C-alpha positions in Angstrom: 51.8 -31.8 48.3 50.8 -30.4 51.8 47.8 -28.4 52.2 48.7 -26.4 55.1 45.5 -24.1 54.8 42.9 -26.8 55.1 44.9 -28.1 58.0 44.9 -24.7 59.8 41.1 -24.0 59.0 40.2 -27.6 60.6 42.4 -26.2 63.9 42.0 -22.8 63.4 40.1 -21.8 67.0 42.8 -24.1 68.6 45.6 -22.5 67.1 44.5 -19.2 67.2 43.8 -19.7 71.0 47.4 -21.0 71.6 49.0 -18.1 70.0 46.7 -15.6 71.2 47.5 -16.5 74.7 51.9 -16.4 74.4 51.5 -13.2 73.2 49.4 -11.8 75.8 51.7 -13.1 77.9 54.8 -11.9 75.8 56.8 -14.9 77.0 58.2 -15.5 73.7 61.2 -16.8 74.7 61.8 -20.3 76.6 58.5 -19.7 77.7 56.3 -22.3 79.7 55.2 -23.6 76.5 57.8 -24.2 75.3 58.6 -26.1 78.7 55.4 -27.9 78.3 55.7 -28.7 75.1 59.1 -30.4 75.3 57.3 -32.6 78.4 54.2 -33.3 76.6 56.8 -34.9 73.7 59.2 -36.6 76.1 55.9 -38.2 77.2 54.8 -39.4 73.7 58.2 -40.5 72.8 58.6 -42.6 76.1 62.1 -40.7 76.1 63.6 -39.0 79.4 65.1 -35.9 77.6 63.6 -33.9 74.4 65.7 -30.2 73.8 64.1 -27.9 72.0 65.7 -25.8 69.1 65.3 -23.5 66.1 65.2 -26.2 63.1 66.1 -29.7 62.1 69.8 -28.7 61.1 70.7 -27.3 64.7 69.2 -30.7 66.4 72.0 -32.6 64.3 74.4 -30.1 64.5 73.9 -29.7 68.4 73.7 -33.6 68.8 77.2 -33.8 67.4 78.8 -30.8 69.2 76.8 -32.8 72.2 78.8 -36.5 71.5 82.4 -34.3 71.5 83.4 -35.5 67.7 86.6 -33.7 66.5 87.3 -32.7 62.9 88.5 -35.5 61.3 86.0 -37.9 63.0 84.3 -40.0 60.2 80.7 -39.8 60.4 78.8 -42.4 58.0 75.3 -41.9 56.2 73.4 -42.5 53.4 74.1 -40.6 49.7 70.2 -41.0 49.0 69.1 -38.2 51.7 68.6 -34.2 52.0 71.7 -32.8 51.9 71.4 -31.5 55.9 72.5 -34.6 57.0 75.9 -34.6 55.7 76.0 -31.1 56.1 75.9 -30.7 59.6 79.1 -33.2 59.5 81.3 -31.1 57.1 80.4 -27.8 58.8 81.8 -29.3 61.8 84.8 -30.1 60.0 84.1 -33.9 60.2 84.5 -36.2 57.3 80.9 -37.5 55.8 81.4 -41.5 55.1 78.6 -42.2 52.6 77.2 -45.4 51.6 74.0 -46.8 49.7 70.5 -48.0 50.6 68.7 -50.8 50.5 67.0 -51.0 47.1 63.3 -51.8 47.9 62.8 -49.7 51.5 65.4 -46.9 50.2 66.6 -47.3 54.0 70.7 -46.9 54.8 71.8 -50.5 53.5 73.7 -52.2 56.9 76.3 -53.9 54.8 77.4 -50.9 53.4 77.6 -49.1 57.1 79.8 -52.2 58.1 81.8 -52.1 54.9 82.7 -48.4 55.6 83.9 -48.4 59.0 87.3 -47.6 59.6 89.3 -46.7 62.6 88.5 -42.7 62.3 84.5 -43.8 62.2 82.8 -42.6 65.4 79.4 -42.2 64.4 76.8 -43.4 62.1 73.8 -41.4 61.0 70.8 -43.5 60.1 67.6 -42.0 58.0 64.6 -42.4 59.1 63.7 -41.4 55.1 59.8 -41.6 53.9 58.4 -42.4 56.8 60.2 -45.1 58.4 62.6 -46.5 61.2 66.1 -48.1 59.5 66.9 -51.6 60.5 68.1 -50.1 64.2 68.2 -54.0 65.8 71.0 -54.8 63.7 72.4 -51.1 63.1 72.5 -50.8 67.0 74.5 -54.2 67.0 77.4 -52.8 64.5 78.0 -50.0 66.9 78.1 -51.7 69.9 81.0 -53.9 67.7 82.6 -51.4 67.1 82.1 -48.9 69.7 80.1 -46.0 67.8 77.7 -43.1 68.8 74.2 -43.2 66.9 72.5 -40.3 65.7 68.9 -40.8 64.9 68.0 -38.4 62.0 64.2 -38.6 62.4 62.9 -35.5 60.3 60.6 -37.9 58.1 59.5 -40.6 61.1 58.1 -38.7 64.1 55.7 -40.9 65.7 56.8 -44.5 63.5 57.2 -47.2 65.6 60.1 -50.2 65.6 59.7 -53.5 67.1 62.9 -55.1 68.0 63.7 -58.9 67.3 63.1 -59.3 71.4 59.4 -58.0 70.9 59.9 -54.9 72.4 58.9 -51.4 70.9 60.1 -48.0 70.6 59.7 -44.8 68.8 62.1 -43.4 65.9 64.9 -40.8 67.4 64.5 -42.8 71.0 66.6 -45.8 70.3 70.2 -44.4 69.3 72.4 -42.4 71.2 70.4 -39.1 69.8 67.6 -38.7 68.1 66.6 -35.3 65.6 64.3 -33.7 64.4 62.4 -31.1 62.4 59.4 -29.1 62.7 59.5 -28.0 59.1 56.0 -26.7 58.1 55.2 -29.5 55.9 56.5 -32.4 58.2 54.3 -34.7 59.8 54.7 -33.1 62.9 55.2 -29.4 61.3 55.2 -25.7 63.3 54.7 -22.2 61.5 57.8 -21.2 61.0 61.0 -23.6 61.7 62.0 -25.5 65.1 63.5 -29.0 65.5 64.3 -30.9 68.5 66.8 -33.6 70.1 66.0 -36.3 72.3 68.1 -38.5 74.5 68.1 -40.8 77.2 71.5 -40.2 78.1 71.4 -37.7 81.5 75.0 -36.4 80.5 74.6 -36.0 77.2 71.1 -34.2 78.0 72.8 -31.5 79.9 75.9 -31.1 77.1 73.4 -30.7 75.0 71.0 -27.8 76.7 74.2 -25.7 77.5 74.9 -26.3 73.8 71.8 -24.6 72.4 71.8 -21.7 74.6 75.6 -20.0 73.8 77.2 -23.2 76.6 76.0 -21.4 79.4 75.7 -23.6 82.2 73.4 -20.9 84.3 73.1 -17.3 82.8 76.6 -15.8 82.4 78.6 -18.4 82.7 80.0 -20.4 79.4 81.3 -24.1 80.3 82.1 -24.6 76.4 81.3 -22.9 72.7 77.7 -23.6 72.3 75.2 -21.8 69.5 71.9 -20.1 70.0 69.0 -22.6 69.0 65.9 -22.2 70.8 62.7 -22.9 69.9 60.6 -19.6 70.3 57.0 -19.4 72.6 54.5 -19.2 69.5 56.1 -22.6 67.9 55.7 -24.3 70.6 52.1 -23.3 71.5 52.1 -24.7 68.0 53.0 -27.7 68.3 51.3 -28.5 71.5 48.1 -28.5 69.3 49.9 -30.6 66.2 50.8 -33.3 68.9 48.0 -34.1 70.3 46.6 -34.7 66.5 50.1 -36.7 65.3 48.9 -40.3 66.0 45.5 -38.9 64.0 47.4 -37.5 61.4 49.3 -40.9 60.7 46.7 -42.9 60.7 45.0 -40.4 57.5 48.3 -40.5 56.0 48.4 -44.7 56.1 45.1 -44.2 54.9 46.1 -42.7 51.8 49.4 -44.8 51.0 47.1 -47.6 51.3 44.6 -46.0 48.4 47.2 -45.5 46.4 48.3 -49.2 47.1 45.5 -50.7 45.9 45.4 -48.3 43.1 48.6 -49.4 41.9 48.5 -52.3 42.5 48.2 -54.3 39.4 50.6 -51.7 37.5 53.6 -53.7 36.9 55.3 -50.8 35.9 55.1 -49.0 39.3 56.7 -50.4 42.5 55.0 -48.8 45.4 56.6 -48.5 49.0 57.7 -51.4 50.3 57.5 -51.6 54.7 60.7 -51.9 56.1 60.4 -55.2 58.5 59.6 -54.3 62.1 58.7 -50.6 61.4 55.4 -48.6 61.2 55.7 -46.7 58.1 53.9 -42.5 59.0 54.2 -41.9 55.5 55.9 -38.3 55.3 56.0 -39.0 51.5 54.4 -41.9 49.8 57.6 -42.3 46.9 57.4 -44.9 44.3 59.5 -45.8 41.6 58.9 -45.4 37.6 60.6 -48.4 36.1 59.5 -47.8 32.2 62.3 -44.6 31.9 59.6 -42.3 31.7 59.6 -40.6 35.3 60.1 -37.4 34.1 57.1 -37.9 31.4 54.6 -38.8 34.9 55.7 -35.9 36.1 55.0 -33.5 33.3 51.9 -35.1 32.8 50.5 -34.7 36.2 51.6 -31.3 36.0 49.8 -30.4 33.2 46.4 -31.8 35.2 47.1 -29.4 38.0 48.2 -32.6 40.1 52.1 -31.9 42.1 54.3 -34.1 42.5 58.0 -34.4 43.7 61.4 -35.8 43.5 62.9 -36.7 46.3 65.9 -36.7 45.3 67.1 -35.8 42.2 70.4 -35.1 42.6 72.4 -37.4 45.6 74.9 -36.4 47.9 78.0 -37.5 46.5 77.1 -36.4 42.9 76.2 -33.0 44.7 79.4 -30.6 43.8 79.6 -29.6 47.6 80.0 -33.2 48.6 82.0 -34.8 45.7 84.4 -37.0 46.6 87.3 -39.2 44.7 86.3 -42.1 46.6 82.8 -41.9 44.9 82.8 -42.3 41.2 80.2 -42.6 39.1 78.5 -46.1 39.7 79.6 -46.4 43.3 76.2 -46.2 44.7 73.9 -48.0 42.3 70.9 -48.5 44.2 70.5 -44.7 45.0 71.9 -43.4 41.0 69.2 -46.0 40.6 66.6 -44.1 42.7 67.6 -40.6 41.7 66.0 -41.7 37.8 63.3 -43.3 39.3 61.4 -42.2 42.4 58.1 -39.9 42.2 56.5 -38.6 45.6 52.6 -38.1 44.8 50.2 -35.8 47.1 50.7 -37.1 51.0 48.9 -35.0 53.2 46.0 -35.1 56.3 43.2 -33.8 54.4 43.1 -35.4 51.0 39.6 -36.7 50.0 38.4 -39.6 48.1 38.0 -37.3 45.1 40.8 -35.8 45.4 43.0 -39.2 45.6 40.6 -41.0 42.5 41.9 -37.8 40.4 45.7 -38.8 41.0 45.4 -42.4 41.0 43.5 -42.1 37.9 45.4 -39.6 35.8 48.8 -41.7 36.8 47.2 -45.0 35.7 45.9 -43.1 32.3 49.5 -42.2 32.0 51.1 -45.2 32.6 48.3 -47.3 30.7 48.5 -45.0 27.5 51.2 -47.3 25.7 
């Protein structure tokens, strides 16, 4: 699904040099590479504050702690997403409120969001799924109307641009009160281990979150609040500095792969290729399409027989997971999501794909679809 070996080989000299510089300096924790990466990512995103942390799940947790959300507060998010989004809400003893997604873009449904708001609602977590930005124009209006905080889950869409109705443009993760991302190795901007970051333009909130990630310290040995230990180490920061310089090129490579797939499957009525969300660019963390003939699983097996990997993101929605089952969400409550878990399939999508690989994948898909 992701060729990290070839990606490394293409930038090996730069990566090796950056890592060796850190080793020679022995500044492994909160070293100068972390500060440099933070500043470079702030510049790239056009955001005032980037707070590096240990991973993307921590980023979400730190954001909610920094916002001062309290046990029992309700937080709305989509049921069609990875578990980390809801996991953090539950871990902090907040109440996850799940809603359905748009049937075309798979992004959080704004009508469902508005319908789910109660006096206990304190925040909304839109997930910028598969590489494009949720309808932040409408979402921010809802948040303002109801005085709610917005925490963007940008783990799959770093580098994507969102254009508002007034023509202004912002990067994914810089629109709400807080943006959160993961640098898991397979992400569009991935390190060689775990890593994450939080973004905000709010000076006071940034100060709170900087304390949270470092044991609640305002200065060493002075703990002003309850915190956690969540730091991005210098080795990962050095690697990310190299990859950040290449992120836009990586995004363009992914878009080219998506365009190849789009063209190959354009006339196939049994496949629904990714719909581009209005106002957002798409950086294609995943190329996820729908198989409409009820043979999604058979297609996956047929591809595996040909040595072609594929993934189902996600085979079990949050409201169907044992840990998050709730009487409020009986079977059929989220019809869009429950259809998607049966129909979606993601094809290989990465920056090192060549035409020979793409032709083999596309022809194999079409061979299965057309065999009947």
